[in-house]
N, C-alpha and C positions, 0 to 999 in steps of 0.2 A: 504494500500500500504506500502511496505517496505521502510522506510525512510532511505535509505542507498545506496550510489553509489557503484558500484563494486570496490573492493579494488584496483585492478590493474589500473583501469581507474583513480581513485583518485590519486594514487601514480605517475603515468606517467604525468598527467596534472599538478600536483603540482610541479614535478621536472622540467617540461618544463617551467612553469611560473617562477620558481625561477631562472633557468638558463638564461632565456631571460632577467629577471629583473636585474641580477647581472653581466652580461658580461661586462658592462661598455663600450659599443661601443661609439666611438667618431666619429664625422663627418670626413671623410677622406679629407686630404688637396687637393688631386687630385683624379679624378675619375679613376677607374680601373675596369677591369673585363668585361666579355662578354656583360651582359645586360646594364651596365652603358655605355659602348662604343656605343651600339646601340642607347640608349637614347640620348646620346650626338650628335652622327652623324646625326640621323634622326630629332632631335629637338622635339621629342614627347615622352611622357610616356603613355603607354597603361595600363589602370587600369580595371581589371575585377570587375564587380558589379553584384549583383542579384537584378534586378529591381522590385522585389515584396516584398522588405524588408522595411516595414514602419519604418520611423525614422532613418534608416540606409542608404539605397540606393533604393529609391522608385520612380517609374515612374507613375505619375498621368495618369490614362487611359483616362481621358477627354481631356487633352491638351498635353500629352507627356512630361511634365516638370519633371525633376529629382529633388529630394530633399532628405535631410537626412544628418546625421552627417558626413558620409563618402563621400557624394557628395561634401560637403564643404571642408573636409580635403584632399581629392584627388586634389582639386583645389589648396590647399595650398602646397601640395607636388610638383605639377607642377611649381608653383610660386617659391618655394625654389630652384628648379633645373633649373629655367629659360627656361622651355620647354613648348610645347603645350600639353594639356591634351586630351586624347582620351579614352572614356569609352567603354568597351567591355562587352556586355551582357553575363552573365554566370549563374551558379547555384551551390549549394552545391554538387549536384550529378555529375557535370561535372568539378568541380574545379581542381582536380588533372590533368586531361587530358588537360584542358585549359592552365594551367601553363606549363605542360610538353611539350606541342606542341608549346609553345611560342606564343600563341594567345594574351597573355597579359604579362606584366612585373611584376605585383604585383596584388594580390587580396586584395581589400579593401572593405569588407562588413561584418565586425564583424565575422571573421572565428573562430569558437570554436577550441581550441587546443586539439583535440581528438587523442588518441593513433594511430588509423589507418591513420590519416592525418600526424602525426609526422613521420611516416615511409616513406612518399612520399614528404613532403614539409618542408620548413624551415620557422620559425616564428620569428617575432619581439617580443619585450617585450609586455606584455598585455597592453591594454588601456581601455577596458571595461570588465565587468563580469556580468553574469546573472544566476539566478536560473531558474528552470522550473516551469511553471504554467499550470493549467488546464483551458480550455475554454469550457463552456457549454452554454445552452440557459436558459434564465430566466424562472423560473417555471418548470425546468426539474425535473421529478420525479425519475429519475434513479441516477443522480449524483448531489448531493447538497453540499457535503463537500469533502475534500481531501480523507477522509476515505472511501468514496463510490466508488472511482475509481477502486481499485483492488479488485473487487468482481466478482463472477461467472456471466457470461452473459453480462457483460459490454464490449462494443466495444470502444477501446481507439485508436484514430487516431494520427498518426505522419506523418509529411511531409518527403517523401523519401530524404535521403541524409543529413538531419539535424542531429545535435548531439542528439536530442531527440530520434531518432530511436534506436541506440544501448543502450542508457541508459535505456529506457523503456523496451526494449526487455529483459534486464537483471533484471529489477526490478519487472516486473509484475509476479505474481504467479497464479492468478485466472482469471483475465480479459483477453480478447483477443486483441492482438495488430493488428491494421489495418494500413498498410503502404500505404500512398496515393501518387500515381504517377500522374504527370501532364498528361493531362490537368485538371484532377480532382483537386479540392481544398478542404482544410480542412473545410472551411466555408460551401461550398455547401453540402459536405457529412454530416456535422452536421445538417444543416437546413433540409436536406432531410431525416433525421432520420436513416441514415445508420451507423452512429457512435453516441455514447452518449456523448463523450467528446474528445477534442483533446489537445495535449500538445504543449506548445509554450514557448517562452522566454519573457523577460520583454519588449523589443522593439515591438514585434509583438502583445503582449497583449495591448499595448498602442494604436495601430491602431484600435483594436476592441472597446476599451472604447471610443475612439474619434469619431468613425464612425458607430458603429453598436448598435442600441438601444436594440437589442435582446440578446446581449452577456452578459454572467456572468463569471467573473474571479474567479477561485478556486485556492487560494494560499495555499502552504504547511504550516502547523502549525509551522514548524521549517525548517532550511535550508535542502533542499533535494539533490540538485546536482548543486552547484555553479561552473560555468565553466568560465575560462578566455578567452577573445576574443583578437585576434591579427591580424596583416596583414601577408599574406603568400606569399612566393616566391618559385620558383623551387630550388631544391638543386644544388650544384656545383658552385655557384658564391657567395662566402663569402663577396666579396667587395660590391656587390649590396645589400646583406642582411644588411651589416653595414650601408650603405647609408640610407636604409629605416628605420632601427632601430634608427639611429641617428635623423631622422625626428620625430619619435614617442617621443624620449627623449625631443626634442625641444618643441613640441606642448604641452607636459605635463608641461614643465617648464615655458613656456611663456604665458600659459593661453588659447591658441587657442583651445585646446581639450575641456577644461572645458566650454568655451563660446559656442562652437558649440554644445556640448551635451545638454546644458541647453536650447538652442534655439529649440531643437527637443524633449524636455521632457525627456532626458536621463541622467540628472545630477546625479541621484541616483546611477547609475551603473558605473560611471567613476572610473578607477583605479588611485588613487592619490599617 
């Protein structure tokens, strides 16, 4: 496999991360703007989550309980704003539409700062970052190492709408990319033998290591495509973006981000 992210993708993501990190947003002394006015008037903040994101925003199918770093931190956002928290189920595939249609006020589920998202959304400064990892089955005879992934005949799965989709589409030269649409899942496609490996990030790979004794993680031998994650809002309301960005600045400074990440096994990918 070509251990190289597309140059445009790398430049845009780096520029976005730098801009978000150096804007120097400060918490506004008074709320202003359309979204902030709605939040204040209604007494609620609506947070989009993807409830299948282990360690980030995960709903346990057995009892319906939500857990993850952004479940904790969204509660902290609501506490800071002194409003009630409402979680809204979303996904990476519907993210732009969900924010654009005002189904939620902010997306808090480790949203990768991709160029195509930067065209439609506004991001806070990054708070996590992750590389891409391969997931295969123990004893798999087709994919054993990272070098085995981009070979003729190999079926490489990615979840539709995730940042792995455009990155792997650009990187693969010989293997076939398989885009997996719900209700199909990467795990079922892999266990069913319809793909040989699927690509994931650090949080999702943690889920498999914690819960699936059949899974084998294939790590790149050197950084492959490290992407910053941030919170996203719809364009056109800079005051609300400053409000959410100031929250990120506070939780990084006061230790709430670090503590929440460590509780969910994600301390290694915190942006410090």
